C-alpha positions in Angstrom: 104.7 91.9 92.3 102.9 95.2 91.9 99.4 96.0 92.4 97.5 98.4 90.1 94.0 99.4 91.3 92.2 101.9 88.6 89.6 104.0 91.1 88.8 107.1 89.1 85.0 106.1 88.5 82.5 108.6 90.1 80.5 105.8 91.8 77.3 107.3 90.2 75.4 104.3 91.6 76.3 104.8 95.2 75.2 108.5 95.2 74.5 110.4 97.4 77.1 108.7 99.5 80.0 109.1 97.0 79.3 112.9 96.8 81.7 113.3 99.8 83.7 110.0 99.8 84.9 108.1 97.0 83.5 104.7 96.4 86.8 102.7 97.1 86.6 104.3 100.7 83.0 103.9 101.8 83.8 101.4 104.7 82.5 97.7 104.7 83.0 95.9 108.2 85.0 98.5 109.4 87.5 99.3 106.6 87.4 100.8 103.2 86.6 98.7 100.2 90.0 99.2 98.8 91.7 98.6 102.0 90.3 95.0 101.9 91.0 94.6 98.4 94.5 95.4 99.0 94.8 93.5 102.0 93.1 90.3 100.5 95.4 90.6 97.6 98.4 90.8 99.6 97.5 88.0 102.0 96.6 85.3 99.3 99.7 86.0 97.2 102.7 84.2 98.3 105.3 86.7 97.4 106.2 90.2 98.3 104.2 93.5 97.1 106.6 95.9 96.2 104.1 98.4 95.2 100.4 99.6 94.9 99.5 102.0 92.5 96.2 103.8 92.8 94.7 105.3 89.8 92.2 107.9 90.8 90.6 111.0 89.8 90.5 114.5 92.0 90.0 113.1 95.4 92.2 115.4 97.2 95.2 115.0 99.3 93.4 113.5 102.4 92.0 110.9 100.2 95.6 110.3 98.7 97.2 110.3 102.0 94.8 107.8 103.1 95.8 105.4 99.9 99.1 105.8 100.7 99.1 104.6 104.2 97.1 101.7 103.2 99.8 100.5 100.9 102.3 101.0 103.8 100.0 99.0 106.0 101.1 95.6 103.8 104.7 96.9 103.7 104.4 98.5 100.0 105.1 101.5 98.3 102.0 103.5 97.6 102.0 105.5 94.4 99.2 108.1 93.3 98.3 108.3 89.3 95.5 110.8 88.2 93.2 109.9 85.1 91.9 113.4 84.2 89.7 112.4 81.5 87.3 109.4 81.9 88.4 107.4 78.7 88.1 103.8 79.8 89.7 101.3 82.0 92.7 100.5 79.5 93.3 104.4 79.5 93.2 104.5 83.3 95.5 101.7 83.6 97.9 103.2 81.0 98.4 106.4 83.2 100.0 104.2 86.0 102.6 103.5 83.2 106.0 103.8 85.3 104.4 101.2 87.7 103.7 98.8 84.7 106.9 96.7 85.3 107.6 93.2 85.8 104.8 90.9 87.6 101.5 93.2 87.8 98.0 92.4 89.4 95.2 94.9 87.9 92.5 94.5 90.4 89.2 97.0 90.0 88.5 98.9 93.6 84.9 98.0 93.7 85.3 94.2 93.7 85.6 92.1 97.0 86.5 88.3 96.7 87.1 85.0 98.2 89.7 83.0 96.0 92.9 80.8 95.8 95.4 83.4 94.4 98.4 80.6 94.3 99.6 80.8 90.9 102.7 80.2 88.7 104.3 83.8 88.2 105.8 82.5 84.9 102.4 82.1 83.4 102.1 84.6 80.7 98.6 86.0 82.4 95.6 84.8 84.5 92.2 86.4 84.5 89.8 85.4 87.2 86.1 84.8 86.6 83.0 83.4 88.3 80.5 81.1 86.8 77.0 83.5 86.6 73.4 82.5 85.8 73.0 85.4 83.4 76.2 86.1 81.2 74.1 88.6 79.2 75.2 91.5 81.9 78.9 90.7 81.8 82.0 90.5 79.8 82.8 86.8 79.6 85.5 84.5 78.2 85.7 81.1 76.3 88.1 78.4 77.1 89.6 75.6 75.9 90.4 72.0 77.4 93.1 73.4 79.2 91.5 76.7 80.6 93.5 78.7 78.2 91.2 81.7 76.9 90.1 81.1 73.2 87.6 84.3 72.9 86.6 87.4 74.8 82.9 88.2 74.6 81.2 91.7 75.7 77.6 91.3 77.2 76.8 88.1 74.6 73.2 88.3 73.4 73.4 84.3 73.1 74.8 82.1 75.4 78.8 81.5 74.6 79.8 81.0 78.1 79.1 81.5 81.6 82.4 82.6 82.8 82.2 86.3 83.7 85.1 88.5 84.0 85.3 90.0 87.5 88.0 92.6 87.5 91.0 90.8 88.8 94.2 90.1 86.2 97.9 88.8 86.6 100.3 89.8 83.8 103.6 88.4 83.5 105.0 91.7 82.1 103.6 95.0 82.6 106.0 96.7 80.0 104.0 94.3 77.5 100.8 95.2 78.8 101.6 99.0 78.6 103.1 98.7 75.0 99.8 97.2 74.1 97.8 99.8 75.6 99.8 102.5 74.0 99.1 100.7 70.7 95.3 101.0 71.2 95.4 104.8 72.1 97.8 105.6 69.5 95.5 104.0 66.9 92.3 105.3 68.6 90.6 101.9 68.8 87.5 102.4 71.1 84.8 100.7 71.7 81.7 102.7 73.0 83.6 105.5 72.8 86.2 104.5 75.3 89.8 102.4 75.4 88.5 99.2 76.7 91.0 96.5 78.6 89.1 93.6 76.6 90.2 95.1 73.5 93.7 94.9 75.0 93.5 91.4 76.1 92.2 90.4 72.6 95.1 91.8 70.9 97.4 90.1 73.3 95.6 86.8 73.0 96.2 87.1 69.0 99.6 88.1 69.4 100.2 84.8 71.4 99.9 85.7 75.0 98.4 82.6 76.6 95.6 83.5 79.5 94.5 81.1 81.8 91.3 81.4 83.8 91.1 80.8 87.6 87.7 80.8 89.6 86.7 83.1 92.1 85.0 81.5 95.0 82.9 84.5 95.6 82.6 87.7 94.2 81.1 90.4 96.1 80.1 93.6 94.4 79.9 97.3 95.9 78.1 99.3 93.3 75.2 100.5 94.8 73.5 100.6 98.2 72.3 97.6 98.3 75.4 95.6 97.3 77.1 97.5 99.8 75.0 96.4 102.8 75.3 92.8 101.3 79.2 93.1 101.1 79.2 94.5 104.8 77.1 91.3 105.7 79.6 88.9 104.1 82.8 90.5 105.3 81.5 90.5 108.6 81.0 86.8 108.4 84.2 85.9 106.5 86.3 88.2 108.8 84.9 87.1 111.8 88.3 86.5 113.0 89.5 90.0 113.4 88.8 92.0 116.4 85.6 93.6 115.2 84.4 95.4 118.6 87.0 98.2 119.3 88.2 98.5 123.0 87.6 101.7 123.3 83.8 101.5 122.4 81.2 102.0 125.0 78.5 99.5 125.0 75.9 100.5 128.1 72.9 98.6 128.9 72.7 97.2 125.0 72.7 94.1 123.3 75.3 93.5 120.6 74.1 90.4 118.1 77.2 89.3 116.2 78.7 89.7 114.1 78.7 93.3 114.2 81.8 96.0 113.7 81.7 98.7 116.7 84.6 101.2 116.0 86.9 103.3 118.1 85.1 105.5 120.8 81.6 104.5 119.3 78.7 105.0 122.2 75.9 102.2 122.3 73.2 103.1 124.9 69.9 101.1 125.7 69.8 99.8 122.0 70.1 96.5 120.1 72.5 96.2 117.4 72.9 93.3 114.8 73.2 91.0 113.4 75.3 92.4 110.3 75.7 95.8 111.6 78.9 98.1 111.3 79.1 101.2 113.5 81.8 103.6 112.6 84.5 105.3 114.9 82.9 108.0 117.2 79.1 107.4 116.6 76.9 107.3 119.2 73.5 105.2 119.1 70.8 105.6 121.5 67.3 103.8 122.3 67.6 102.1 118.9 67.5 98.8 116.9 69.7 98.7 114.1 70.2 95.4 111.9 71.7 94.5 109.0 73.2 98.2 108.1 76.3 100.4 107.6 76.6 103.3 109.9 79.4 105.8 109.4 81.5 108.0 111.6 81.0 110.8 113.6 77.0 110.2 113.4 74.1 110.0 115.9 71.4 107.6 115.9 68.5 108.2 118.5 65.3 106.8 119.1 65.1 104.8 116.0 64.7 101.4 114.0 66.8 101.1 111.2 67.3 97.9 109.1 69.0 97.4 105.5 70.4 101.1 105.4 73.3 102.8 104.6 73.9 105.9 106.8 77.0 108.3 106.1 79.4 110.1 108.3 78.1 113.3 110.5 74.5 112.4 110.2 71.8 112.9 113.0 68.9 111.0 112.6 66.3 111.0 115.3 63.3 109.2 116.0 61.9 107.2 112.7 61.4 103.7 111.6 62.8 103.3 108.0 65.0 101.4 105.6 67.5 104.2 104.5 70.4 105.6 102.4 71.6 108.7 103.8 74.9 110.7 102.8 77.2 112.4 105.0 76.4 115.8 106.9 72.4 115.3 106.7 69.9 116.0 109.6 66.7 114.2 110.2 64.5 114.9 113.2 60.7 113.7 113.5 
């Protein structure tokens, strides 16, 4: 099995945090979003993951090396492909053509989930969905009595289904998927100016591919600051079996209310942390109260009361009570 992860988007809804760090490398509960995605897919699949292909923009060598290490951590080969021009998800997946061979899982890099991924690899394809209250904001599918998809509908104005496509797909044949992507591009078939994956899926269905639906138990979006803070909360609950307080962390005259992640060499002094807080590596928190927040690495929080906040890396924040979203390399003093 190969995992293909398109992640070339700019992450505009998460600015200013994504000005310095690509969205999939934003940390929740102590790990980058994309690392949690890869680990969860690998842990849920019963077979071996041979390769993880990441489709990126111009993220730089450091980010690419981090991605290769994420693949290596599950025993897979990591491969980097570039999407130089933002021409849609189908185009992005097509940039990974050499990796589209055999069984493939496609997963978007801003999606975390709870799901049962046991399935028969001989099926043509599987599209994971979740029931939603307002289908008009999503691409949805209609199904027959056997859970086989009969129609794809993008953001329906009228109710046709409440099964929203969440961004995780299985394809029995990566080669056939690539052929269909090539057909779309060669014939310049665009929707809203881009090559859409739903167009590829529709063509495959019409040609006889049987796509079955499977239900996601929980779908956790990481698209904006509020969503990341919520994702951090859910991951701390879900991953409470993990070691969340690193042995090298120094906690002095403080109270940590679980669940919380405290990173390597973090220093917590005269503070109350938690619940639902992640503190990055080498970060110091002094004389503060921090709840339901994500704090990056190499950051100083002092004499502050923070809640529902997202603080980047290399930040100095002293002496305020706030609900914040602060990007990397910022400095605030009251």
